[in-house]
N, CA, C and O atoms as a Tripos MOL2 file, in Angstrom:
@<TRIPOS>MOLECULE
protein
  296   295    74     0     0
PROTEIN
NO_CHARGES

@<TRIPOS>ATOM
      1 N         162.9060  128.4320   38.3140 N.3       1 MET1
      2 CA        162.7460  127.3250   38.0190 C.3       1 MET1
      3 C         161.9950  127.0060   36.9900 C.2       1 MET1
      4 O         160.9070  127.5500   36.8000 O.2       1 MET1
      5 N         162.5310  126.0070   36.1410 N.am      2 THR2
      6 CA        161.9030  125.9640   34.5090 C.3       2 THR2
      7 C         160.6930  124.9970   34.3360 C.2       2 THR2
      8 O         160.5780  124.1360   35.2080 O.2       2 THR2
      9 N         159.7930  125.0220   33.3480 N.am      3 PHE3
     10 CA        158.7260  124.0240   33.3260 C.3       3 PHE3
     11 C         158.6920  123.8260   32.2050 C.2       3 PHE3
     12 O         158.8800  124.8250   31.5110 O.2       3 PHE3
     13 N         158.5120  122.8490   31.6650 N.am      4 ALA4
     14 CA        158.8140  121.6830   30.2700 C.3       4 ALA4
     15 C         157.3850  121.2940   29.9360 C.2       4 ALA4
     16 O         156.9700  120.2310   30.4000 O.2       4 ALA4
     17 N         156.4950  122.1270   29.0930 N.am      5 ILE5
     18 CA        155.3600  121.4530   28.2240 C.3       5 ILE5
     19 C         155.3910  120.4540   27.3130 C.2       5 ILE5
     20 O         155.6770  120.7120   26.1430 O.2       5 ILE5
     21 N         155.1430  119.3610   27.6620 N.am      6 HIS6
     22 CA        155.0200  117.9760   26.7930 C.3       6 HIS6
     23 C         153.7000  118.1860   25.9350 C.2       6 HIS6
     24 O         152.6360  118.4450   26.4980 O.2       6 HIS6
     25 N         153.7700  118.1000   24.9450 N.am      7 ALA7
     26 CA        152.5120  117.5660   24.1840 C.3       7 ALA7
     27 C         152.5990  116.9140   22.9700 C.2       7 ALA7
     28 O         153.6570  116.8790   22.3420 O.2       7 ALA7
     29 N         151.1730  116.1880   22.4290 N.am      8 CYS8
     30 CA        151.5740  115.0200   21.6900 C.3       8 CYS8
     31 C         150.1470  115.1010   20.8720 C.2       8 CYS8
     32 O         149.1840  115.5570   21.4880 O.2       8 CYS8
     33 N         149.9780  114.6840   19.5330 N.am      9 LYS9
     34 CA        148.5700  114.4960   18.7830 C.3       9 LYS9
     35 C         149.3320  114.4370   17.2500 C.2       9 LYS9
     36 O         150.2300  115.0060   16.6280 O.2       9 LYS9
     37 N         148.4400  113.4640   17.1070 N.am     10 ASP10
     38 CA        148.8540  112.8370   15.6670 C.3      10 ASP10
     39 C         150.0680  112.2970   15.5700 C.2      10 ASP10
     40 O         150.5290  112.4200   14.4350 O.2      10 ASP10
     41 N         150.8860  111.6470   16.4580 N.am     11 GLY11
     42 CA        152.1850  111.0390   16.2170 C.3      11 GLY11
     43 C         153.4050  112.4590   16.4470 C.2      11 GLY11
     44 O         154.6160  112.2470   16.4000 O.2      11 GLY11
     45 N         153.0380  113.3350   16.5990 N.am     12 GLN12
     46 CA        153.7900  114.9020   16.8060 C.3      12 GLN12
     47 C         154.2370  114.7260   18.0510 C.2      12 GLN12
     48 O         153.5400  114.1000   18.8510 O.2      12 GLN12
     49 N         155.2340  115.1490   18.3490 N.am     13 SER13
     50 CA        155.4750  115.5830   20.0450 C.3      13 SER13
     51 C         156.5230  116.7360   19.9040 C.2      13 SER13
     52 O         157.5270  116.7240   19.1920 O.2      13 SER13
     53 N         156.0860  117.7270   20.7240 N.am     14 VAL14
     54 CA        156.5020  119.0190   20.8580 C.3      14 VAL14
     55 C         156.8270  119.2060   22.6260 C.2      14 VAL14
     56 O         156.2800  118.7630   23.6360 O.2      14 VAL14
     57 N         157.9580  120.0640   22.3790 N.am     15 VAL15
     58 CA        158.2420  120.2140   24.1220 C.3      15 VAL15
     59 C         158.4610  121.7690   24.0420 C.2      15 VAL15
     60 O         158.8430  122.3120   23.0050 O.2      15 VAL15
     61 N         158.1980  122.4360   25.1860 N.am     16 THR16
     62 CA        158.6470  123.9240   24.8900 C.3      16 THR16
     63 C         158.6880  124.3350   26.3450 C.2      16 THR16
     64 O         158.1560  123.7290   27.2760 O.2      16 THR16
     65 N         159.4310  125.5110   26.4120 N.am     17 MET17
     66 CA        160.1360  125.6280   27.7750 C.3      17 MET17
     67 C         159.6190  127.1140   28.2710 C.2      17 MET17
     68 O         159.7550  128.1850   27.6790 O.2      17 MET17
     69 N         159.1060  126.9040   29.2950 N.am     18 ARG18
     70 CA        158.6870  128.3780   30.3450 C.3      18 ARG18
     71 C         159.4110  128.6750   31.7840 C.2      18 ARG18
     72 O         159.5930  127.7090   32.5240 O.2      18 ARG18
     73 N         159.7850  129.8410   32.1610 N.am     19 ILE19
     74 CA        160.4420  129.8290   33.3740 C.3      19 ILE19
     75 C         159.4580  130.3640   34.6340 C.2      19 ILE19
     76 O         159.9370  130.5530   35.7520 O.2      19 ILE19
     77 N         157.9450  130.6030   34.3200 N.am     20 SER20
     78 CA        157.0700  130.8980   35.0280 C.3      20 SER20
     79 C         155.9100  129.5420   35.1080 C.2      20 SER20
     80 O         155.5190  128.8680   34.1550 O.2      20 SER20
     81 N         155.5980  129.4330   36.2810 N.am     21 PRO21
     82 CA        154.3150  128.3460   36.2810 C.3      21 PRO21
     83 C         153.1370  128.9060   35.5690 C.2      21 PRO21
     84 O         152.4440  128.0410   35.0330 O.2      21 PRO21
     85 N         152.7600  130.0510   35.4350 N.am     22 GLU22
     86 CA        151.8000  130.6840   34.9570 C.3      22 GLU22
     87 C         151.6900  130.8660   33.3420 C.2      22 GLU22
     88 O         150.6990  130.8830   32.6120 O.2      22 GLU22
     89 N         153.1200  130.9990   33.0510 N.am     23 ALA23
     90 CA        153.3130  130.8550   31.5910 C.3      23 ALA23
     91 C         152.8030  129.6370   30.8570 C.2      23 ALA23
     92 O         152.0720  129.4360   29.8870 O.2      23 ALA23
     93 N         153.7050  128.6760   31.9920 N.am     24 ALA24
     94 CA        153.6030  127.0930   31.6070 C.3      24 ALA24
     95 C         152.1230  127.0810   31.3950 C.2      24 ALA24
     96 O         151.6280  127.0410   30.2680 O.2      24 ALA24
     97 N         151.5080  127.1120   32.3730 N.am     25 VAL25
     98 CA        149.7160  126.5130   32.4200 C.3      25 VAL25
     99 C         149.0270  127.1720   31.1630 C.2      25 VAL25
    100 O         148.3280  126.5760   30.3430 O.2      25 VAL25
    101 N         149.4160  128.7730   31.1640 N.am     26 ASP26
    102 CA        148.7430  129.3300   29.8460 C.3      26 ASP26
    103 C         148.8230  128.3870   28.4690 C.2      26 ASP26
    104 O         147.8540  127.9940   27.8200 O.2      26 ASP26
    105 N         150.5780  128.0630   28.1250 N.am     27 LYS27
    106 CA        150.7230  127.7070   27.0640 C.3      27 LYS27
    107 C         150.1080  126.1380   27.1030 C.2      27 LYS27
    108 O         149.4900  125.7650   26.1050 O.2      27 LYS27
    109 N         150.2710  125.1950   28.2600 N.am     28 ALA28
    110 CA        149.6230  124.0860   28.1010 C.3      28 ALA28
    111 C         147.9700  124.1220   27.9090 C.2      28 ALA28
    112 O         147.3680  123.2340   27.3050 O.2      28 ALA28
    113 N         147.4600  125.0380   28.3850 N.am     29 ARG29
    114 CA        145.8550  125.3020   28.2260 C.3      29 ARG29
    115 C         145.6670  125.6000   26.9930 C.2      29 ARG29
    116 O         144.7280  124.9410   26.5450 O.2      29 ARG29
    117 N         146.2310  126.4480   26.0620 N.am     30 LEU30
    118 CA        146.4030  126.9750   24.5760 C.3      30 LEU30
    119 C         146.3650  125.6340   24.0110 C.2      30 LEU30
    120 O         145.3690  125.4080   23.3240 O.2      30 LEU30
    121 N         147.4220  124.4540   24.1660 N.am     31 LEU31
    122 CA        147.7730  123.1760   23.5390 C.3      31 LEU31
    123 C         146.7280  122.3090   23.8140 C.2      31 LEU31
    124 O         146.1810  121.6310   22.9450 O.2      31 LEU31
    125 N         146.4730  122.3040   24.8120 N.am     32 GLU32
    126 CA        145.4080  121.4290   25.0270 C.3      32 GLU32
    127 C         143.9110  121.7860   24.5740 C.2      32 GLU32
    128 O         143.1980  120.7860   24.4960 O.2      32 GLU32
    129 N         143.3790  122.8170   24.3060 N.am     33 SER33
    130 CA        142.1900  122.9730   23.8340 C.3      33 SER33
    131 C         142.5350  123.0850   22.1780 C.2      33 SER33
    132 O         141.5920  123.0690   21.3870 O.2      33 SER33
    133 N         143.3770  123.1540   21.8830 N.am     34 LEU34
    134 CA        143.6350  122.8100   20.2700 C.3      34 LEU34
    135 C         143.9900  121.0370   20.1910 C.2      34 LEU34
    136 O         144.7020  120.5220   19.3290 O.2      34 LEU34
    137 N         143.3960  120.4080   21.1550 N.am     35 GLY35
    138 CA        143.3220  118.8730   20.5850 C.3      35 GLY35
    139 C         144.9980  118.3510   21.1280 C.2      35 GLY35
    140 O         145.2220  117.1680   20.8740 O.2      35 GLY35
    141 N         145.7290  118.8340   21.5730 N.am     36 TRP36
    142 CA        147.0300  118.4770   22.2640 C.3      36 TRP36
    143 C         146.7710  117.5900   23.4510 C.2      36 TRP36
    144 O         145.9190  117.9670   24.2550 O.2      36 TRP36
    145 N         147.4880  116.3050   23.6830 N.am     37 GLN37
    146 CA        147.5660  115.7790   24.5630 C.3      37 GLN37
    147 C         148.7550  116.6720   25.7780 C.2      37 GLN37
    148 O         149.9020  116.7400   25.3370 O.2      37 GLN37
    149 N         148.6050  117.1220   26.7680 N.am     38 VAL38
    150 CA        149.5190  117.8790   27.3690 C.3      38 VAL38
    151 C         149.9320  117.4810   29.0400 C.2      38 VAL38
    152 O         148.9740  117.1960   29.7580 O.2      38 VAL38
    153 N         151.0200  117.4620   29.5260 N.am     39 HIS39
    154 CA        151.6030  117.7750   30.6910 C.3      39 HIS39
    155 C         152.5730  118.8410   31.0270 C.2      39 HIS39
    156 O         153.1190  119.5170   30.1550 O.2      39 HIS39
    157 N         152.8020  119.0010   32.3940 N.am     40 ILE40
    158 CA        153.7800  119.8380   32.4210 C.3      40 ILE40
    159 C         154.8510  119.1490   33.3160 C.2      40 ILE40
    160 O         154.4630  118.2340   34.0420 O.2      40 ILE40
    161 N         156.1220  119.4940   33.3280 N.am     41 ALA41
    162 CA        156.8300  118.7500   34.1570 C.3      41 ALA41
    163 C         158.0190  120.1390   34.8750 C.2      41 ALA41
    164 O         158.4550  120.9820   34.0910 O.2      41 ALA41
    165 N         158.3140  120.1770   36.0110 N.am     42 ASP42
    166 CA        159.2970  120.9210   36.4810 C.3      42 ASP42
    167 C         160.7770  120.7350   36.6540 C.2      42 ASP42
    168 O         161.2310  119.5910   36.6570 O.2      42 ASP42
    169 N         161.3570  121.5060   36.7600 N.am     43 SER43
    170 CA        162.9240  121.0240   37.2360 C.3      43 SER43
    171 C         163.2660  120.2110   38.2580 C.2      43 SER43
    172 O         164.3950  119.7190   38.2530 O.2      43 SER43
    173 N         162.3500  119.9230   39.3210 N.am     44 ALA44
    174 CA        162.4100  118.8480   40.0820 C.3      44 ALA44
    175 C         161.9220  117.8210   39.8770 C.2      44 ALA44
    176 O         161.8740  117.0630   40.8450 O.2      44 ALA44
    177 N         161.3560  117.3400   38.5750 N.am     45 GLY45
    178 CA        160.6150  116.2320   38.4130 C.3      45 GLY45
    179 C         159.0470  115.7290   38.1540 C.2      45 GLY45
    180 O         158.5470  114.8320   37.4760 O.2      45 GLY45
    181 N         158.5720  116.6700   38.9600 N.am     46 ARG46
    182 CA        157.2850  116.5970   39.3180 C.3      46 ARG46
    183 C         156.6580  116.7240   37.9580 C.2      46 ARG46
    184 O         157.2450  117.3080   37.0470 O.2      46 ARG46
    185 N         155.2730  116.0910   37.7890 N.am     47 ARG47
    186 CA        154.5730  116.1440   36.3500 C.3      47 ARG47
    187 C         153.2860  116.5390   36.7320 C.2      47 ARG47
    188 O         152.7620  116.1470   37.7750 O.2      47 ARG47
    189 N         152.7130  117.3560   35.8730 N.am     48 PHE48
    190 CA        151.2290  117.7040   36.2050 C.3      48 PHE48
    191 C         150.6270  117.9300   34.9980 C.2      48 PHE48
    192 O         150.8430  118.7250   34.0830 O.2      48 PHE48
    193 N         149.5970  116.8140   35.2450 N.am     49 VAL49
    194 CA        148.3870  116.9570   34.1480 C.3      49 VAL49
    195 C         147.4680  117.8960   33.9870 C.2      49 VAL49
    196 O         147.4840  118.6910   34.9270 O.2      49 VAL49
    197 N         146.6580  118.1310   33.1630 N.am     50 VAL50
    198 CA        145.5860  119.1980   33.2880 C.3      50 VAL50
    199 C         144.8840  119.2990   34.1330 C.2      50 VAL50
    200 O         144.3720  120.4160   34.2020 O.2      50 VAL50
    201 N         144.5060  118.4040   35.0880 N.am     51 LEU51
    202 CA        143.6190  118.0060   36.3070 C.3      51 LEU51
    203 C         144.5840  118.7210   37.1200 C.2      51 LEU51
    204 O         143.9690  119.2140   38.0660 O.2      51 LEU51
    205 N         145.6390  118.9580   37.1680 N.am     52 ASP52
    206 CA        146.5570  119.3990   38.0470 C.3      52 ASP52
    207 C         147.1810  120.9670   38.0240 C.2      52 ASP52
    208 O         147.8370  121.4900   38.9260 O.2      52 ASP52
    209 N         146.8000  121.5520   36.7700 N.am     53 PHE53
    210 CA        147.4170  122.7890   36.3930 C.3      53 PHE53
    211 C         147.2510  123.8540   37.9260 C.2      53 PHE53
    212 O         148.1180  124.1970   38.7300 O.2      53 PHE53
    213 N         145.8010  124.1520   37.8810 N.am     54 ASP54
    214 CA        145.6460  124.9820   39.3390 C.3      54 ASP54
    215 C         146.4420  124.4380   40.4540 C.2      54 ASP54
    216 O         147.0230  125.2630   41.1610 O.2      54 ASP54
    217 N         146.5780  123.0420   40.7590 N.am     55 ARG55
    218 CA        147.8150  123.2320   41.9770 C.3      55 ARG55
    219 C         148.8670  123.3690   41.5010 C.2      55 ARG55
    220 O         149.6750  123.3970   42.4300 O.2      55 ARG55
    221 N         149.4150  123.4880   40.4610 N.am     56 LEU56
    222 CA        150.7820  124.1150   40.2140 C.3      56 LEU56
    223 C         150.8190  125.3730   40.2650 C.2      56 LEU56
    224 O         151.8820  125.9850   40.3730 O.2      56 LEU56
    225 N         149.5950  125.9770   40.1890 N.am     57 LEU57
    226 CA        149.5690  127.6970   40.1290 C.3      57 LEU57
    227 C         149.4770  127.6780   41.6740 C.2      57 LEU57
    228 O         149.9860  128.6850   42.1670 O.2      57 LEU57
    229 N         149.0920  127.0240   42.3460 N.am     58 ASP58
    230 CA        148.5600  127.2070   43.6490 C.3      58 ASP58
    231 C         150.3300  127.1160   44.7470 C.2      58 ASP58
    232 O         150.7120  127.6290   45.7990 O.2      58 ASP58
    233 N         150.7880  126.3960   43.9660 N.am     59 LEU59
    234 CA        152.3080  125.9520   44.2900 C.3      59 LEU59
    235 C         152.8900  127.2580   44.6180 C.2      59 LEU59
    236 O         153.1570  127.8110   45.6840 O.2      59 LEU59
    237 N         153.0280  127.6380   43.1870 N.am     60 SER60
    238 CA        154.0210  128.8680   42.9450 C.3      60 SER60
    239 C         153.3700  130.1870   43.6530 C.2      60 SER60
    240 O         154.0090  131.2220   43.8410 O.2      60 SER60
    241 N         152.3800  130.0490   43.9170 N.am     61 ALA61
    242 CA        151.5720  131.3620   44.5360 C.3      61 ALA61
    243 C         152.3440  131.7170   45.9040 C.2      61 ALA61
    244 O         152.5250  130.7040   46.5800 O.2      61 ALA61
    245 N         152.8680  132.9500   46.5080 N.am     62 PRO62
    246 CA        153.5940  133.5410   47.2710 C.3      62 PRO62
    247 C         152.5520  133.1590   48.6370 C.2      62 PRO62
    248 O         151.3690  133.0310   48.3240 O.2      62 PRO62
    249 N         152.7960  133.0190   49.7150 N.am     63 ALA63
    250 CA        152.0390  132.7020   51.2390 C.3      63 ALA63
    251 C         151.4020  134.0680   51.4500 C.2      63 ALA63
    252 O         152.0430  135.0660   51.7800 O.2      63 ALA63
    253 N         150.3300  134.0400   51.2730 N.am     64 SER64
    254 CA        149.4220  135.1510   51.4830 C.3      64 SER64
    255 C         149.9060  135.6810   53.0990 C.2      64 SER64
    256 O         150.2100  134.8780   53.9810 O.2      64 SER64
    257 N         149.9090  136.9890   53.2620 N.am     65 VAL65
    258 CA        150.0090  137.6200   54.1900 C.3      65 VAL65
    259 C         148.8690  138.0740   54.8560 C.2      65 VAL65
    260 O         148.1150  138.9230   54.3790 O.2      65 VAL65
    261 N         148.7000  137.4780   56.0630 N.am     66 HIS66
    262 CA        147.4400  138.1100   56.9370 C.3      66 HIS66
    263 C         147.6730  139.0480   57.8220 C.2      66 HIS66
    264 O         148.5360  138.8500   58.6770 O.2      66 HIS66
    265 N         147.0030  140.1620   57.7890 N.am     67 GLN67
    266 CA        147.0730  141.2300   58.7330 C.3      67 GLN67
    267 C         146.3620  141.2910   59.8620 C.2      67 GLN67
    268 O         145.2380  140.8480   59.6250 O.2      67 GLN67
    269 N         146.5090  141.7280   61.3190 N.am     68 HIS68
    270 CA        145.4310  141.1700   62.4840 C.3      68 HIS68
    271 C         145.6160  142.8680   62.6350 C.2      68 HIS68
    272 O         146.6890  143.4670   62.7030 O.2      68 HIS68
    273 N         144.3460  143.4130   62.6650 N.am     69 THR69
    274 CA        144.1290  144.9020   63.2380 C.3      69 THR69
    275 C         143.2450  144.5340   64.7170 C.2      69 THR69
    276 O         142.5080  143.5740   64.9420 O.2      69 THR69
    277 N         143.5690  145.5050   65.4670 N.am     70 GLU70
    278 CA        143.1570  145.4190   67.0630 C.3      70 GLU70
    279 C         142.5080  146.3880   67.1550 C.2      70 GLU70
    280 O         143.4800  147.1390   67.0740 O.2      70 GLU70
    281 N         141.3180  147.3610   67.3020 N.am     71 ILE71
    282 CA        140.7510  148.1180   67.6550 C.3      71 ILE71
    283 C         140.8560  148.3430   69.2710 C.2      71 ILE71
    284 O         140.3260  147.6140   70.1090 O.2      71 ILE71
    285 N         141.6790  149.5470   69.5490 N.am     72 LEU72
    286 CA        141.1830  149.4890   70.8360 C.3      72 LEU72
    287 C         140.4970  150.6240   71.2870 C.2      72 LEU72
    288 O         140.4790  151.7010   70.6910 O.2      72 LEU72
    289 N         139.7120  150.2770   72.7620 N.am     73 SER73
    290 CA        138.6330  151.5700   72.7560 C.3      73 SER73
    291 C         139.0440  152.3480   73.9790 C.2      73 SER73
    292 O         139.4100  151.6870   74.9510 O.2      73 SER73
    293 N         139.0330  153.5630   74.0570 N.am     74 PRO74
    294 CA        139.6290  154.4240   74.7970 C.3      74 PRO74
    295 C         139.1550  154.4750   75.7680 C.2      74 PRO74
    296 O         139.5830  155.2480   76.6250 O.2      74 PRO74
@<TRIPOS>BOND
     1     1     2 1
     2     2     3 1
     3     3     4 2
     4     3     5 am
     5     5     6 1
     6     6     7 1
     7     7     8 2
     8     7     9 am
     9     9    10 1
    10    10    11 1
    11    11    12 2
    12    11    13 am
    13    13    14 1
    14    14    15 1
    15    15    16 2
    16    15    17 am
    17    17    18 1
    18    18    19 1
    19    19    20 2
    20    19    21 am
    21    21    22 1
    22    22    23 1
    23    23    24 2
    24    23    25 am
    25    25    26 1
    26    26    27 1
    27    27    28 2
    28    27    29 am
    29    29    30 1
    30    30    31 1
    31    31    32 2
    32    31    33 am
    33    33    34 1
    34    34    35 1
    35    35    36 2
    36    35    37 am
    37    37    38 1
    38    38    39 1
    39    39    40 2
    40    39    41 am
    41    41    42 1
    42    42    43 1
    43    43    44 2
    44    43    45 am
    45    45    46 1
    46    46    47 1
    47    47    48 2
    48    47    49 am
    49    49    50 1
    50    50    51 1
    51    51    52 2
    52    51    53 am
    53    53    54 1
    54    54    55 1
    55    55    56 2
    56    55    57 am
    57    57    58 1
    58    58    59 1
    59    59    60 2
    60    59    61 am
    61    61    62 1
    62    62    63 1
    63    63    64 2
    64    63    65 am
    65    65    66 1
    66    66    67 1
    67    67    68 2
    68    67    69 am
    69    69    70 1
    70    70    71 1
    71    71    72 2
    72    71    73 am
    73    73    74 1
    74    74    75 1
    75    75    76 2
    76    75    77 am
    77    77    78 1
    78    78    79 1
    79    79    80 2
    80    79    81 am
    81    81    82 1
    82    82    83 1
    83    83    84 2
    84    83    85 am
    85    85    86 1
    86    86    87 1
    87    87    88 2
    88    87    89 am
    89    89    90 1
    90    90    91 1
    91    91    92 2
    92    91    93 am
    93    93    94 1
    94    94    95 1
    95    95    96 2
    96    95    97 am
    97    97    98 1
    98    98    99 1
    99    99   100 2
   100    99   101 am
   101   101   102 1
   102   102   103 1
   103   103   104 2
   104   103   105 am
   105   105   106 1
   106   106   107 1
   107   107   108 2
   108   107   109 am
   109   109   110 1
   110   110   111 1
   111   111   112 2
   112   111   113 am
   113   113   114 1
   114   114   115 1
   115   115   116 2
   116   115   117 am
   117   117   118 1
   118   118   119 1
   119   119   120 2
   120   119   121 am
   121   121   122 1
   122   122   123 1
   123   123   124 2
   124   123   125 am
   125   125   126 1
   126   126   127 1
   127   127   128 2
   128   127   129 am
   129   129   130 1
   130   130   131 1
   131   131   132 2
   132   131   133 am
   133   133   134 1
   134   134   135 1
   135   135   136 2
   136   135   137 am
   137   137   138 1
   138   138   139 1
   139   139   140 2
   140   139   141 am
   141   141   142 1
   142   142   143 1
   143   143   144 2
   144   143   145 am
   145   145   146 1
   146   146   147 1
   147   147   148 2
   148   147   149 am
   149   149   150 1
   150   150   151 1
   151   151   152 2
   152   151   153 am
   153   153   154 1
   154   154   155 1
   155   155   156 2
   156   155   157 am
   157   157   158 1
   158   158   159 1
   159   159   160 2
   160   159   161 am
   161   161   162 1
   162   162   163 1
   163   163   164 2
   164   163   165 am
   165   165   166 1
   166   166   167 1
   167   167   168 2
   168   167   169 am
   169   169   170 1
   170   170   171 1
   171   171   172 2
   172   171   173 am
   173   173   174 1
   174   174   175 1
   175   175   176 2
   176   175   177 am
   177   177   178 1
   178   178   179 1
   179   179   180 2
   180   179   181 am
   181   181   182 1
   182   182   183 1
   183   183   184 2
   184   183   185 am
   185   185   186 1
   186   186   187 1
   187   187   188 2
   188   187   189 am
   189   189   190 1
   190   190   191 1
   191   191   192 2
   192   191   193 am
   193   193   194 1
   194   194   195 1
   195   195   196 2
   196   195   197 am
   197   197   198 1
   198   198   199 1
   199   199   200 2
   200   199   201 am
   201   201   202 1
   202   202   203 1
   203   203   204 2
   204   203   205 am
   205   205   206 1
   206   206   207 1
   207   207   208 2
   208   207   209 am
   209   209   210 1
   210   210   211 1
   211   211   212 2
   212   211   213 am
   213   213   214 1
   214   214   215 1
   215   215   216 2
   216   215   217 am
   217   217   218 1
   218   218   219 1
   219   219   220 2
   220   219   221 am
   221   221   222 1
   222   222   223 1
   223   223   224 2
   224   223   225 am
   225   225   226 1
   226   226   227 1
   227   227   228 2
   228   227   229 am
   229   229   230 1
   230   230   231 1
   231   231   232 2
   232   231   233 am
   233   233   234 1
   234   234   235 1
   235   235   236 2
   236   235   237 am
   237   237   238 1
   238   238   239 1
   239   239   240 2
   240   239   241 am
   241   241   242 1
   242   242   243 1
   243   243   244 2
   244   243   245 am
   245   245   246 1
   246   246   247 1
   247   247   248 2
   248   247   249 am
   249   249   250 1
   250   250   251 1
   251   251   252 2
   252   251   253 am
   253   253   254 1
   254   254   255 1
   255   255   256 2
   256   255   257 am
   257   257   258 1
   258   258   259 1
   259   259   260 2
   260   259   261 am
   261   261   262 1
   262   262   263 1
   263   263   264 2
   264   263   265 am
   265   265   266 1
   266   266   267 1
   267   267   268 2
   268   267   269 am
   269   269   270 1
   270   270   271 1
   271   271   272 2
   272   271   273 am
   273   273   274 1
   274   274   275 1
   275   275   276 2
   276   275   277 am
   277   277   278 1
   278   278   279 1
   279   279   280 2
   280   279   281 am
   281   281   282 1
   282   282   283 1
   283   283   284 2
   284   283   285 am
   285   285   286 1
   286   286   287 1
   287   287   288 2
   288   287   289 am
   289   289   290 1
   290   290   291 1
   291   291   292 2
   292   291   293 am
   293   293   294 1
   294   294   295 1
   295   295   296 2
@<TRIPOS>SUBSTRUCTURE
     1 MET1         2 RESIDUE 1 A MET
     2 THR2         6 RESIDUE 1 A THR
     3 PHE3        10 RESIDUE 1 A PHE
     4 ALA4        14 RESIDUE 1 A ALA
     5 ILE5        18 RESIDUE 1 A ILE
     6 HIS6        22 RESIDUE 1 A HIS
     7 ALA7        26 RESIDUE 1 A ALA
     8 CYS8        30 RESIDUE 1 A CYS
     9 LYS9        34 RESIDUE 1 A LYS
    10 ASP10       38 RESIDUE 1 A ASP
    11 GLY11       42 RESIDUE 1 A GLY
    12 GLN12       46 RESIDUE 1 A GLN
    13 SER13       50 RESIDUE 1 A SER
    14 VAL14       54 RESIDUE 1 A VAL
    15 VAL15       58 RESIDUE 1 A VAL
    16 THR16       62 RESIDUE 1 A THR
    17 MET17       66 RESIDUE 1 A MET
    18 ARG18       70 RESIDUE 1 A ARG
    19 ILE19       74 RESIDUE 1 A ILE
    20 SER20       78 RESIDUE 1 A SER
    21 PRO21       82 RESIDUE 1 A PRO
    22 GLU22       86 RESIDUE 1 A GLU
    23 ALA23       90 RESIDUE 1 A ALA
    24 ALA24       94 RESIDUE 1 A ALA
    25 VAL25       98 RESIDUE 1 A VAL
    26 ASP26      102 RESIDUE 1 A ASP
    27 LYS27      106 RESIDUE 1 A LYS
    28 ALA28      110 RESIDUE 1 A ALA
    29 ARG29      114 RESIDUE 1 A ARG
    30 LEU30      118 RESIDUE 1 A LEU
    31 LEU31      122 RESIDUE 1 A LEU
    32 GLU32      126 RESIDUE 1 A GLU
    33 SER33      130 RESIDUE 1 A SER
    34 LEU34      134 RESIDUE 1 A LEU
    35 GLY35      138 RESIDUE 1 A GLY
    36 TRP36      142 RESIDUE 1 A TRP
    37 GLN37      146 RESIDUE 1 A GLN
    38 VAL38      150 RESIDUE 1 A VAL
    39 HIS39      154 RESIDUE 1 A HIS
    40 ILE40      158 RESIDUE 1 A ILE
    41 ALA41      162 RESIDUE 1 A ALA
    42 ASP42      166 RESIDUE 1 A ASP
    43 SER43      170 RESIDUE 1 A SER
    44 ALA44      174 RESIDUE 1 A ALA
    45 GLY45      178 RESIDUE 1 A GLY
    46 ARG46      182 RESIDUE 1 A ARG
    47 ARG47      186 RESIDUE 1 A ARG
    48 PHE48      190 RESIDUE 1 A PHE
    49 VAL49      194 RESIDUE 1 A VAL
    50 VAL50      198 RESIDUE 1 A VAL
    51 LEU51      202 RESIDUE 1 A LEU
    52 ASP52      206 RESIDUE 1 A ASP
    53 PHE53      210 RESIDUE 1 A PHE
    54 ASP54      214 RESIDUE 1 A ASP
    55 ARG55      218 RESIDUE 1 A ARG
    56 LEU56      222 RESIDUE 1 A LEU
    57 LEU57      226 RESIDUE 1 A LEU
    58 ASP58      230 RESIDUE 1 A ASP
    59 LEU59      234 RESIDUE 1 A LEU
    60 SER60      238 RESIDUE 1 A SER
    61 ALA61      242 RESIDUE 1 A ALA
    62 PRO62      246 RESIDUE 1 A PRO
    63 ALA63      250 RESIDUE 1 A ALA
    64 SER64      254 RESIDUE 1 A SER
    65 VAL65      258 RESIDUE 1 A VAL
    66 HIS66      262 RESIDUE 1 A HIS
    67 GLN67      266 RESIDUE 1 A GLN
    68 HIS68      270 RESIDUE 1 A HIS
    69 THR69      274 RESIDUE 1 A THR
    70 GLU70      278 RESIDUE 1 A GLU
    71 ILE71      282 RESIDUE 1 A ILE
    72 LEU72      286 RESIDUE 1 A LEU
    73 SER73      290 RESIDUE 1 A SER
    74 PRO74      294 RESIDUE 1 A PRO
């Protein structure tokens, strides 16, 4: 999946592309810290604003594998 980082500041607009959600969020957070207004759009058309960046990362994380260990008594 690809992610487009949309940013605007002082009448300028830029769009950069990233292939991983982590890279997209890192770039978007950097731009936001520099005073840009940013959002990320994924290839499915979903839009993520700054407050949603953690949710975007959670959606991309693989499901955790839970292991169950059973201790048997002799």
